[in-house]
C-alpha positions in Angstrom: 3.4 -5.3 -1.0 4.5 -3.6 -4.4 7.1 -0.5 -3.4 6.5 1.1 -6.6 5.7 4.4 -5.9 2.5 6.1 -8.2 2.8 10.1 -7.7 -0.4 12.1 -8.4 -1.1 15.8 -9.7 -4.3 17.1 -7.9 -7.5 18.5 -9.9 -9.6 20.4 -9.5 -12.9 20.5 -11.5 -15.3 23.4 -10.4 -18.5 21.2 -12.0 -17.9 19.0 -9.2 -18.5 21.3 -5.3 -17.8 19.5 -2.7 -15.7 17.0 -3.7 -13.7 18.0 -6.7 -10.7 19.3 -4.4 -10.3 15.7 -3.4 -10.3 14.1 -6.9 -6.7 13.3 -7.5 -5.1 11.6 -11.5 -2.5 9.9 -12.3 0.4 11.6 -13.6 1.2 10.0 -17.2 4.6 9.4 -16.6 4.5 7.4 -13.2 2.1 4.3 -14.0 3.5 1.1 -14.3 3.5 0.3 -18.5 0.7 -1.9 -19.5 -1.8 -0.4 -16.9 -5.0 1.5 -19.3 -7.4 1.8 -15.6 -6.3 3.0 -12.0 -9.2 4.0 -9.3 -8.0 6.7 -7.3 -9.0 6.3 -3.8 -8.7 9.8 -1.8 -9.5 11.1 1.8 -12.9 13.5 1.9 -11.7 15.5 5.0 -11.4 13.5 8.6 -13.2 10.7 9.6 -13.8 7.7 6.8 -15.1 9.5 4.4 -13.2 9.8 0.7 -13.9 10.3 -3.0 -13.0 7.3 -5.5 -12.8 8.3 -9.1 -12.1 6.2 -12.5 -9.5 7.4 -15.0 -8.7 5.8 -18.3 -5.4 6.6 -20.4 -5.7 7.8 -23.7 -3.2 8.7 -26.8 -3.5 12.7 -24.8 -3.2 11.2 -21.5 -5.6 10.5 -19.0 -9.4 11.0 -19.0 -11.8 10.8 -16.6 -14.2 7.8 -16.7 -16.5 7.8 -13.8 -16.9 10.4 -11.0 -15.7 12.0 -8.5 -17.8 10.0 -6.1 -18.4 9.5 -2.7 -16.4 6.9 -1.1 -15.7 5.4 2.7 -12.7 3.7 4.2 -12.1 1.9 6.8 -12.7 3.6 10.0 -9.4 4.9 11.3 -8.8 6.4 8.0 -5.9 5.4 6.0 -2.5 4.0 7.3 0.8 5.6 5.4 2.2 3.3 3.2 3.7 0.1 4.8 2.2 1.0 8.5 -1.3 -0.9 7.7 -1.6 -3.7 10.3 -4.5 -6.1 10.9 -7.4 -5.1 12.5 -6.4 -1.6 12.8 -9.4 -0.4 10.8 -7.1 1.3 8.3 -7.6 0.9 5.0 -3.4 0.1 3.3 -2.3 3.7 1.5 -0.1 2.9 -2.2 -1.0 1.2 -6.1 -2.3 -2.1 -6.3 -4.0 -4.4 -8.7 -7.7 -5.4 -8.8 -9.5 -8.0 -8.9 -10.8 -10.9 -9.2 -14.5 -9.3 -8.8 -17.1 -11.5 -6.6 -20.5 -11.5 -5.9 -23.4 -13.6 -5.3 -25.1 -14.0 -8.6 -23.8 -17.0 -11.7 -22.7 -14.2 -14.3 -22.1 -10.4 -13.1 -21.3 -8.0 -15.5 -17.4 -7.2 -15.5 -14.2 -7.4 -17.1 -11.7 -8.7 -14.8 -12.2 -12.2 -13.8 -15.1 -13.2 -12.0 -16.1 -15.4 -9.0 -19.4 -16.7 -8.2 -19.7 -17.1 -3.9 -21.1 -20.0 -1.9 -21.3 -20.9 1.4 -18.0 -22.6 0.9 -15.8 -19.7 0.4 -13.8 -18.3 3.4 -11.2 -15.9 3.6 -8.0 -16.3 6.6 -7.7 -13.2 8.5 -5.5 -15.4 11.3 -2.0 -14.3 11.8 -0.4 -17.5 12.6 -2.0 -19.2 9.7 0.1 -20.5 6.8 -2.7 -19.7 4.9 -3.4 -16.1 6.0 -4.8 -13.2 3.7 -5.8 -16.5 1.4 -9.2 -16.9 -0.4 -10.4 -20.8 0.5 -13.1 -23.3 0.2 -14.2 -25.0 2.8 -14.2 -23.7 6.3 -10.6 -23.7 7.4 -10.8 -26.0 10.8 -6.7 -24.6 11.2 -6.6 -20.9 11.0 -7.9 -19.0 14.7 -10.0 -16.6 12.4 -11.8 -15.8 9.3 -14.0 -14.1 7.4 -17.0 -15.6 5.7 -17.5 -13.9 1.6 -21.2 -14.3 1.8 -22.2 -12.6 4.1 -25.9 -12.6 5.6 -25.9 -8.3 5.6 -25.0 -8.1 1.8 -22.2 -5.8 1.6 -20.4 -8.7 -0.5 -23.2 -9.6 -2.7 -20.6 -7.5 -5.6 -17.5 -6.6 -5.0 -13.5 -6.8 -5.8 -10.4 -7.9 -4.1 -7.4 -5.0 -4.0 -4.4 -7.5 -4.2 -2.9 -5.8 -1.1 -0.4 -7.5 0.1 -1.0 -10.9 -1.5 2.6 -10.6 -3.5 4.4 -11.5 -0.9 2.1 -11.9 1.5 3.7 -10.1 5.3 1.5 -12.4 7.8 0.3 -9.1 10.0 0.4 -6.7 7.4 -3.4 -7.0 6.7 -5.8 -9.0 4.9 -8.7 -9.2 2.9 -9.1 -5.8 1.8 -12.0 -5.4 -0.5 -13.9 -2.7 -2.9 -17.9 -3.7 -2.1 -21.4 -2.5 -1.1 -21.2 0.1 1.6 -23.2 0.1 4.9 -25.7 2.9 5.2 -25.7 4.9 2.5 -21.8 5.7 3.4 -22.9 6.8 7.0 -20.4 3.4 8.2 -17.6 3.2 7.6 -15.8 -0.7 7.0 -12.8 -2.4 9.2 -10.5 -1.0 6.3 -11.2 -1.6 2.8 -12.8 0.7 0.3 -17.3 0.7 -0.2 -19.8 2.3 -2.7 -23.5 3.2 -3.5 -23.9 -0.6 -5.4 -25.1 0.9 -8.7 -22.0 3.1 -8.8 -19.6 -0.1 -7.7 -22.0 -1.8 -10.5 -21.0 0.4 -12.9 -17.4 0.5 -12.0 -16.6 -3.2 -12.5 -18.2 -3.1 -16.3 -15.7 -1.1 -17.3 -13.1 -2.4 -15.9 -11.3 -5.2 -18.0 -8.5 -7.3 -17.1 -6.6 -6.8 -20.2 -6.4 -3.2 -19.3 -4.5 -4.5 -16.2 -6.4 -2.6 -13.6 -5.1 -1.1 -10.1 -6.6 1.1 -7.7 -4.5 4.1 -5.8 -5.4 4.4 -2.4 -3.8 8.1 -1.5 -3.5 8.8 1.9 -3.3 13.2 1.5 -5.6 15.0 2.2 
């Protein structure tokens, strides 16, 4: 996991009652060079409720593009940076790259690289597998556990990979962390991913641009 620490300043948006006090914006001098888009996610009280906000860098600093939007995270909230474990039901904290996007349709409107899901797409979460935290094609018979990407419940009909524990991959520190569609209107938590309303997720993916080196900041501070 990348060790870069990104500091954020809390901003209060009086026009977004109930959500604004949980919004965080990027500190202009702390973002890695070349990153011009940030998606920030922070908790909204206890439990799995969260707030997502999208930011774009301009010559005058960071401009809020979308949000604050309600979102959800893992059933056990956020794991402190460096403490995420496989199966703990927590969303990892830190700064991570975004992409590729994925979905059921042949061509999704997004500025990220895009991968259409098929029945042959799987993500390995077996900590004993040499392909742990890897997206593979074909049933991985050499893995004790894996996730089907073309889910029957539709949660992955639209989404994007959060590039957590991928460079390098450390066995047991968590796998398959995505932004995807939420369940039951946000009333249900995730297993560790970030989720939101499908319409807003599509809007976010259409805005994200691989040329702007987008990143997601998962901030556990309330």
